[in-house]
C-alpha positions in Angstrom: 118.7 173.4 65.7 116.6 176.6 65.4 118.1 179.8 66.7 116.7 181.1 70.0 114.1 183.9 69.6 115.5 187.2 70.8 113.0 189.7 72.1 114.2 193.4 71.9 112.2 194.3 75.0 114.4 192.0 77.1 117.4 194.2 76.4 115.9 197.6 76.7 116.7 199.9 79.6 115.0 203.1 80.7 116.7 206.5 80.4 117.2 206.6 84.1 118.8 203.1 84.2 121.1 204.2 81.3 122.2 207.3 83.2 122.7 205.4 86.5 124.8 202.7 84.7 126.8 205.5 82.9 127.5 207.2 86.3 128.6 203.9 87.8 131.0 203.1 85.0 132.4 206.7 85.0 133.1 206.5 88.7 134.8 203.1 88.4 136.9 204.2 85.4 137.9 207.4 87.2 139.0 205.4 90.3 141.2 203.2 88.2 142.7 206.3 86.5 143.4 208.0 89.8 145.1 204.8 91.1 147.3 204.6 88.0 148.0 208.3 88.3 149.1 207.9 92.0 151.5 205.1 91.0 153.0 207.2 88.2 153.4 210.3 90.4 155.1 208.2 93.0 157.6 207.1 90.4 157.4 210.4 88.5 161.1 211.0 87.9 161.7 207.5 86.7 158.7 207.8 84.3 160.2 211.0 82.8 163.6 209.3 82.5 161.9 206.4 80.7 160.4 208.8 78.2 163.8 210.5 77.6 165.9 207.4 77.5 165.9 206.9 73.7 167.1 210.5 73.2 169.6 210.2 76.1 171.0 207.0 74.7 171.5 208.4 71.2 173.2 211.6 72.6 175.5 209.5 74.8 176.5 207.3 71.8 177.2 210.4 69.7 179.3 212.1 72.5 176.8 215.0 72.7 175.4 216.9 75.7 172.5 214.9 77.1 171.1 217.8 79.1 167.6 218.9 77.9 166.6 222.6 78.3 163.3 224.2 79.1 162.1 227.7 77.9 160.4 228.7 81.2 160.9 228.0 84.9 157.6 226.2 85.3 157.9 224.2 82.0 159.8 221.4 83.6 157.1 220.7 86.1 154.3 221.0 83.6 156.1 218.5 81.3 156.7 216.2 84.2 153.0 216.3 85.1 151.9 215.8 81.5 154.2 212.7 81.0 152.9 211.1 84.1 149.3 211.8 83.1 149.8 210.3 79.6 151.5 207.2 81.2 148.6 206.8 83.7 146.1 207.0 80.8 148.1 204.3 79.0 148.3 202.0 82.0 144.6 202.5 82.9 143.4 202.2 79.3 142.5 198.5 79.5 140.4 199.2 82.6 138.7 202.3 81.0 137.9 200.3 77.9 136.5 197.5 80.0 134.2 199.9 81.8 133.1 201.5 78.5 132.4 198.1 77.1 130.3 197.1 80.1 128.1 200.2 79.6 127.8 199.6 75.8 127.1 195.9 76.2 124.0 196.5 78.2 122.3 197.7 75.0 123.6 195.1 72.6 122.2 191.8 71.5 124.2 188.6 72.3 125.5 188.3 68.7 126.7 191.9 68.8 128.4 191.3 72.1 130.2 188.3 70.7 131.9 190.4 68.0 133.1 193.0 70.5 134.4 190.5 73.1 136.2 188.6 70.3 138.1 191.5 68.9 138.4 194.0 71.8 141.5 192.3 73.3 143.1 192.3 69.8 142.5 196.0 69.6 144.2 196.7 72.9 147.1 194.4 72.0 147.6 196.1 68.6 147.6 199.5 70.3 150.3 198.4 72.8 152.3 196.8 70.0 152.3 200.0 68.0 153.5 202.0 70.9 156.2 199.5 71.8 157.3 199.5 68.1 157.7 203.3 68.2 159.6 203.3 71.5 162.1 200.5 70.8 162.6 200.9 67.0 161.2 203.9 65.2 162.1 206.6 67.8 165.8 205.6 68.2 166.2 205.4 64.3 164.6 208.8 63.8 166.6 210.5 66.6 169.9 209.0 65.3 169.1 210.2 61.8 168.4 213.8 62.9 171.3 214.0 65.2 173.8 212.5 62.7 172.6 215.1 60.1 172.9 218.1 62.4 176.2 217.1 64.1 177.8 215.7 61.0 178.7 219.1 59.4 182.1 219.9 60.9 183.7 223.3 60.9 187.1 223.5 59.1 189.9 223.1 61.5 192.2 226.1 62.2 195.7 225.1 60.9 197.4 228.3 62.2 199.4 227.5 65.3 199.8 230.1 67.9 203.2 231.8 68.4 202.4 233.1 71.9 204.3 231.5 74.8 202.2 229.2 76.9 202.7 226.6 79.6 201.7 223.1 78.5 198.9 221.6 80.7 198.3 217.8 80.6 195.0 216.6 81.9 195.0 212.9 83.0 192.8 210.5 81.1 191.1 208.0 83.3 188.6 205.2 82.8 186.1 206.5 85.3 186.5 208.8 88.3 189.2 208.9 91.0 188.1 207.2 94.2 188.5 210.3 96.3 188.8 213.4 94.1 190.0 216.6 95.7 188.5 220.1 95.1 190.0 221.5 91.9 191.2 218.2 90.6 190.7 217.9 86.8 190.6 214.8 84.6 189.0 213.3 81.5 186.7 210.3 81.8 187.3 208.2 78.7 184.3 206.0 79.4 181.8 208.9 79.0 184.0 211.3 77.0 183.6 214.0 79.7 185.9 216.6 81.1 185.3 216.5 84.9 186.4 218.7 87.8 185.7 218.2 91.6 184.2 221.3 93.2 182.4 221.7 96.6 182.5 217.9 97.1 180.6 217.3 93.9 181.8 216.3 90.4 181.0 218.7 87.6 181.3 217.6 84.0 181.1 218.8 80.4 180.7 216.7 77.3 183.7 216.7 74.9 182.4 217.3 71.4 183.8 218.2 68.0 183.2 221.6 66.5 180.1 221.4 64.4 178.4 224.0 62.2 175.0 223.1 63.6 174.8 222.5 67.3 171.1 222.3 68.3 169.9 222.5 71.9 167.6 219.7 72.8 164.3 221.1 74.1 162.5 218.9 76.6 159.0 220.1 75.5 159.6 219.5 71.8 160.9 216.0 72.4 158.0 215.0 74.6 155.5 216.3 72.0 157.4 214.3 69.4 157.2 211.1 71.5 153.5 211.5 72.4 152.6 212.3 68.8 154.4 209.2 67.4 152.9 206.9 70.1 149.4 208.0 69.2 150.0 207.9 65.5 151.5 204.4 65.5 149.1 203.1 68.1 146.1 204.1 65.9 147.8 203.0 62.7 148.2 199.5 64.1 144.3 199.3 64.3 144.3 198.6 60.5 143.3 194.9 60.8 140.2 195.9 62.7 139.4 198.6 60.2 139.7 196.2 57.3 137.6 193.7 59.2 134.9 196.3 59.8 134.8 197.2 56.1 134.1 193.6 55.3 131.6 193.1 58.1 129.4 196.0 57.2 129.4 195.0 53.5 131.4 197.9 52.0 134.1 195.7 50.6 134.3 191.9 50.1 137.3 189.7 50.7 138.1 189.4 46.9 137.8 193.2 46.6 140.2 193.7 49.5 142.7 191.4 47.8 142.3 193.2 44.5 142.9 196.6 46.1 146.3 195.6 47.5 148.5 197.5 45.1 146.5 200.8 45.6 146.5 200.3 49.4 150.3 199.8 49.4 150.8 202.9 47.4 148.7 204.9 49.9 150.6 203.4 52.8 153.9 204.4 51.2 152.8 208.0 50.9 151.3 208.0 54.4 154.5 206.5 55.9 156.7 209.0 54.2 154.5 211.8 55.5 154.1 210.9 59.2 157.4 209.1 59.9 160.4 211.3 60.6 163.8 210.3 59.3 165.2 209.0 56.0 163.4 207.0 53.4 164.8 203.7 54.7 163.5 204.4 58.2 160.1 205.3 56.9 160.0 202.1 54.8 161.1 199.8 57.5 159.2 201.6 60.3 155.7 201.9 59.0 155.2 200.7 55.4 156.1 197.0 56.0 154.2 196.7 59.3 151.1 198.4 57.9 151.2 196.1 54.8 151.4 193.1 57.1 148.6 194.4 59.2 146.4 194.9 56.1 147.0 191.2 55.3 146.1 190.3 58.8 142.8 192.2 58.4 142.0 190.2 55.3 142.8 187.0 57.2 140.6 188.0 60.1 137.7 188.8 57.8 138.1 185.3 56.2 138.5 183.6 59.5 135.5 185.4 61.0 133.3 184.6 58.0 134.3 180.9 58.2 133.7 180.8 61.9 130.3 182.4 61.7 129.2 180.0 58.9 129.8 177.2 61.4 128.0 179.0 64.2 124.2 178.5 64.1 123.6 181.4 66.4 125.5 183.9 64.3 123.6 186.3 62.0 125.7 185.3 59.0 124.5 181.7 59.3 120.8 182.5 59.3 
């Protein structure tokens, strides 16, 4: 069956039509972003807590203070706003990409549209998978490594006992808090390793920690920058299958050449993973090298599958 004849004039738009279509897509995309931003701001505190949960969890497990400090008075608000904006962009990204695609698709031929619609959902899925991989695996491993390193250097204990007279004070150790603590009441909560005291109707607490040579203060801004940077880095790194597919599609590399370059690609991935992944060598290996190697193989498979599918499709350019 002969392929249908495509006339380029049927797919052309005037400059005015292009600008009008662009304006419409920008307005729709902006409305979606504003809606996502409104939802994030409504749950703003919970969004910030979600960002900080990996660090908070590790600090709690290591019996360290989980309070995060800011350098200026307004920094807390600016970070809160930034985190919610980044989250809104992530939530609205499928809608924004969809609007961008509708604008670009108006100037593409049917065969070109088919390629985009086939792999665009995969691109979004890989982006989300990379971010989830960071949040649930890489970030906790990296934080645990750094915290173990800084808090693992203990100061030598002072073996000289005091000779001054003193009155022994015994603080009760409880599993939790008393049901109705009185002002001035003092106790140790063994479930959270905190020294607590009731004052002005509220419970104040301090984390019980060992004496360490290095005791870093956790800065909220530095932590948020680390999380956002890792999310972007891994999200883009997980686009490797589509990069490999594009190299094969445009004719830069063939499938046999991609297979032959495996050893060199893996070497480059090893250097790249060690450079951009915080933590020890094992963390870098497990966190990025192995997934990227698997994604490279997925790209080769996609190139082979796409070529085979196009060879069976009479409307595809590869079959002409």
